[in-house]
N, CA, C and O atoms as a GROMACS GRO file, in nm:
protein
  196
    1MET      N    1  -1.784  26.815  -4.167
    1MET     CA    2  -1.716  26.900  -4.073
    1MET      C    3  -1.785  27.036  -4.061
    1MET      O    4  -1.721  27.136  -4.029
    2LYS      N    5  -1.911  27.039  -4.086
    2LYS     CA    6  -1.983  27.165  -4.073
    2LYS      C    7  -2.004  27.198  -3.926
    2LYS      O    8  -2.008  27.109  -3.840
    3ASN      N    9  -2.016  27.326  -3.899
    3ASN     CA   10  -2.044  27.376  -3.764
    3ASN      C   11  -1.939  27.339  -3.661
    3ASN      O   12  -1.970  27.328  -3.542
    4VAL      N   13  -1.816  27.320  -3.703
    4VAL     CA   14  -1.708  27.291  -3.609
    4VAL      C   15  -1.650  27.424  -3.564
    4VAL      O   16  -1.610  27.507  -3.646
    5LYS      N   17  -1.646  27.444  -3.433
    5LYS     CA   18  -1.593  27.569  -3.379
    5LYS      C   19  -1.442  27.573  -3.395
    5LYS      O   20  -1.374  27.470  -3.397
    6LYS      N   21  -1.392  27.693  -3.405
    6LYS     CA   22  -1.248  27.713  -3.411
    6LYS      C   23  -1.188  27.682  -3.274
    6LYS      O   24  -1.238  27.730  -3.173
    7ILE      N   25  -1.084  27.603  -3.270
    7ILE     CA   26  -1.021  27.565  -3.144
    7ILE      C   27  -0.891  27.642  -3.130
    7ILE      O   28  -0.810  27.646  -3.223
    8SER      N   29  -0.870  27.704  -3.015
    8SER     CA   30  -0.749  27.782  -2.992
    8SER      C   31  -0.629  27.690  -2.972
    8SER      O   32  -0.644  27.571  -2.944
    9ARG      N   33  -0.510  27.748  -2.986
    9ARG     CA   34  -0.387  27.670  -2.966
    9ARG      C   35  -0.380  27.613  -2.825
    9ARG      O   36  -0.335  27.500  -2.804
   10GLU      N   37  -0.423  27.693  -2.726
   10GLU     CA   38  -0.419  27.647  -2.588
   10GLU      C   39  -0.508  27.524  -2.568
   10GLU      O   40  -0.468  27.429  -2.501
   11ASN      N   41  -0.627  27.528  -2.625
   11ASN     CA   42  -0.717  27.414  -2.611
   11ASN      C   43  -0.665  27.292  -2.685
   11ASN      O   44  -0.683  27.179  -2.637
   12LEU      N   45  -0.601  27.311  -2.798
   12LEU     CA   46  -0.543  27.198  -2.870
   12LEU      C   47  -0.434  27.131  -2.788
   12LEU      O   48  -0.425  27.009  -2.783
   13LYS      N   49  -0.349  27.213  -2.724
   13LYS     CA   50  -0.243  27.156  -2.640
   13LYS      C   51  -0.301  27.078  -2.524
   13LYS      O   52  -0.250  26.972  -2.488
   14ALA      N   53  -0.408  27.130  -2.464
   14ALA     CA   54  -0.471  27.060  -2.352
   14ALA      C   55  -0.531  26.928  -2.398
   14ALA      O   56  -0.522  26.828  -2.327
   15ILE      N   57  -0.592  26.928  -2.515
   15ILE     CA   58  -0.653  26.805  -2.569
   15ILE      C   59  -0.543  26.702  -2.599
   15ILE      O   60  -0.560  26.583  -2.570
   16LYS      N   61  -0.432  26.748  -2.656
   16LYS     CA   62  -0.324  26.658  -2.694
   16LYS      C   63  -0.244  26.610  -2.573
   16LYS      O   64  -0.166  26.515  -2.585
   17GLY      N   65  -0.261  26.673  -2.460
   17GLY     CA   66  -0.189  26.631  -2.340
   17GLY      C   67  -0.074  26.722  -2.305
   17GLY      O   68   0.013  26.685  -2.226
   18GLY      N   69  -0.072  26.840  -2.363
   18GLY     CA   70   0.034  26.936  -2.334
   18GLY      C   71   0.009  27.006  -2.202
   18GLY      O   72  -0.077  26.967  -2.123
   19LEU      N   73   0.085  27.110  -2.180
   19LEU     CA   74   0.074  27.186  -2.055
   19LEU      C   75  -0.040  27.286  -2.062
   19LEU      O   76  -0.071  27.338  -2.169
   20LYS      N   77  -0.103  27.311  -1.949
   20LYS     CA   78  -0.219  27.400  -1.940
   20LYS      C   79  -0.178  27.545  -1.955
   20LYS      O   80  -0.072  27.586  -1.907
   21TYR      N   81  -0.261  27.626  -2.021
   21TYR     CA   82  -0.240  27.769  -2.037
   21TYR      C   83  -0.279  27.840  -1.908
   21TYR      O   84  -0.374  27.799  -1.841
   22CYS      N   85  -0.206  27.947  -1.873
   22CYS     CA   86  -0.240  28.024  -1.753
   22CYS      C   87  -0.210  28.171  -1.775
   22CYS      O   88  -0.132  28.208  -1.864
   23ASN      N   89  -0.272  28.254  -1.693
   23ASN     CA   90  -0.243  28.398  -1.687
   23ASN      C   91  -0.298  28.449  -1.555
   23ASN      O   92  -0.326  28.369  -1.465
   24ASP      N   93  -0.316  28.581  -1.540
   24ASP     CA   94  -0.364  28.636  -1.413
   24ASP      C   95  -0.504  28.588  -1.378
   24ASP      O   96  -0.534  28.568  -1.260
   25GLU      N   97  -0.591  28.570  -1.478
   25GLU     CA   98  -0.728  28.526  -1.452
   25GLU      C   99  -0.740  28.374  -1.442
   25GLU      O  100  -0.836  28.324  -1.383
   26LEU      N  101  -0.646  28.301  -1.499
   26LEU     CA  102  -0.651  28.154  -1.499
   26LEU      C  103  -0.531  28.098  -1.422
   26LEU      O  104  -0.430  28.063  -1.483
   27PRO      N  105  -0.541  28.088  -1.290
   27PRO     CA  106  -0.429  28.034  -1.212
   27PRO      C  107  -0.413  27.884  -1.234
   27PRO      O  108  -0.506  27.815  -1.276
   28CYS      N  109  -0.294  27.835  -1.206
   28CYS     CA  110  -0.264  27.692  -1.227
   28CYS      C  111  -0.316  27.602  -1.116
   28CYS      O  112  -0.362  27.491  -1.142
   29GLY      N  113  -0.308  27.649  -0.993
   29GLY     CA  114  -0.349  27.566  -0.881
   29GLY      C  115  -0.232  27.533  -0.792
   29GLY      O  116  -0.118  27.570  -0.820
   30GLU      N  117  -0.260  27.463  -0.686
   30GLU     CA  118  -0.158  27.429  -0.586
   30GLU      C  119  -0.056  27.332  -0.644
   30GLU      O  120  -0.092  27.234  -0.710
   31GLY      N  121   0.071  27.360  -0.619
   31GLY     CA  122   0.177  27.272  -0.668
   31GLY      C  123   0.224  27.306  -0.808
   31GLY      O  124   0.309  27.236  -0.863
   32TRP      N  125   0.169  27.412  -0.868
   32TRP     CA  126   0.205  27.453  -1.003
   32TRP      C  127   0.235  27.601  -1.003
   32TRP      O  128   0.184  27.676  -0.920
   33CYS      N  129   0.319  27.646  -1.097
   33CYS     CA  130   0.344  27.789  -1.114
   33CYS      C  131   0.318  27.826  -1.261
   33CYS      O  132   0.321  27.740  -1.349
   34CYS      N  133   0.293  27.953  -1.284
   34CYS     CA  134   0.267  28.002  -1.420
   34CYS      C  135   0.396  28.064  -1.472
   34CYS      O  136   0.435  28.172  -1.428
   35ALA      N  137   0.462  27.997  -1.566
   35ALA     CA  138   0.588  28.046  -1.624
   35ALA      C  139   0.569  28.057  -1.775
   35ALA      O  140   0.554  27.956  -1.844
   36GLY      N  141   0.571  28.180  -1.825
   36GLY     CA  142   0.554  28.199  -1.970
   36GLY      C  143   0.416  28.161  -2.018
   36GLY      O  144   0.401  28.106  -2.127
   37HIS      N  145   0.313  28.189  -1.937
   37HIS     CA  146   0.174  28.155  -1.968
   37HIS      C  147   0.150  28.006  -1.980
   37HIS      O  148   0.059  27.962  -2.050
   38THR      N  149   0.232  27.927  -1.912
   38THR     CA  150   0.218  27.781  -1.913
   38THR      C  151   0.230  27.730  -1.771
   38THR      O  152   0.321  27.770  -1.698
   39CYS      N  153   0.142  27.641  -1.730
   39CYS     CA  154   0.149  27.582  -1.597
   39CYS      C  155   0.262  27.480  -1.593
   39CYS      O  156   0.270  27.389  -1.676
   40ARG      N  157   0.350  27.497  -1.495
   40ARG     CA  158   0.463  27.406  -1.477
   40ARG      C  159   0.464  27.356  -1.334
   40ARG      O  160   0.416  27.425  -1.244
   41PRO      N  161   0.518  27.236  -1.309
   41PRO     CA  162   0.531  27.188  -1.171
   41PRO      C  163   0.618  27.284  -1.091
   41PRO      O  164   0.717  27.337  -1.143
   42ILE      N  165   0.582  27.306  -0.967
   42ILE     CA  166   0.650  27.405  -0.882
   42ILE      C  167   0.798  27.371  -0.863
   42ILE      O  168   0.878  27.462  -0.839
   43ASP      N  169   0.836  27.244  -0.872
   43ASP     CA  170   0.976  27.206  -0.851
   43ASP      C  171   1.060  27.207  -0.980
   43ASP      O  172   1.176  27.168  -0.978
   44SER      N  173   1.002  27.251  -1.092
   44SER     CA  174   1.078  27.256  -1.217
   44SER      C  175   1.170  27.378  -1.219
   44SER      O  176   1.150  27.472  -1.141
   45SER      N  177   1.267  27.377  -1.305
   45SER     CA  178   1.363  27.487  -1.314
   45SER      C  179   1.297  27.616  -1.365
   45SER      O  180   1.351  27.724  -1.343
   46TYR      N  181   1.184  27.606  -1.432
   46TYR     CA  182   1.113  27.724  -1.482
   46TYR      C  183   1.055  27.807  -1.368
   46TYR      O  184   1.036  27.928  -1.385
   47CYS      N  185   1.028  27.746  -1.254
   47CYS     CA  186   0.962  27.815  -1.144
   47CYS      C  187   1.060  27.870  -1.041
   47CYS      O  188   1.017  27.931  -0.943
   48GLN      N  189   1.188  27.852  -1.061
   48GLN     CA  190   1.288  27.901  -0.966
   48GLN      C  191   1.329  28.042  -1.004
   48GLN      O  192   1.410  28.061  -1.095
   49PHE      N  193   1.273  28.142  -0.936
   49PHE     CA  194   1.314  28.281  -0.962
   49PHE      C  195   1.336  28.358  -0.838
   49PHE      O  196   1.371  28.476  -0.844
   0.00000   0.00000   0.00000
């Protein structure tokens, strides 16, 4: 396990199949909203504000 780079929590979630990390510089894309630094489907209850 030599020379293995440190993997951030966001990248681990993406690898495992979790939700994508987002912020002002990293938008989610069409059909998604950024709620709590996490990309969520636009029709979810997290995106209704």
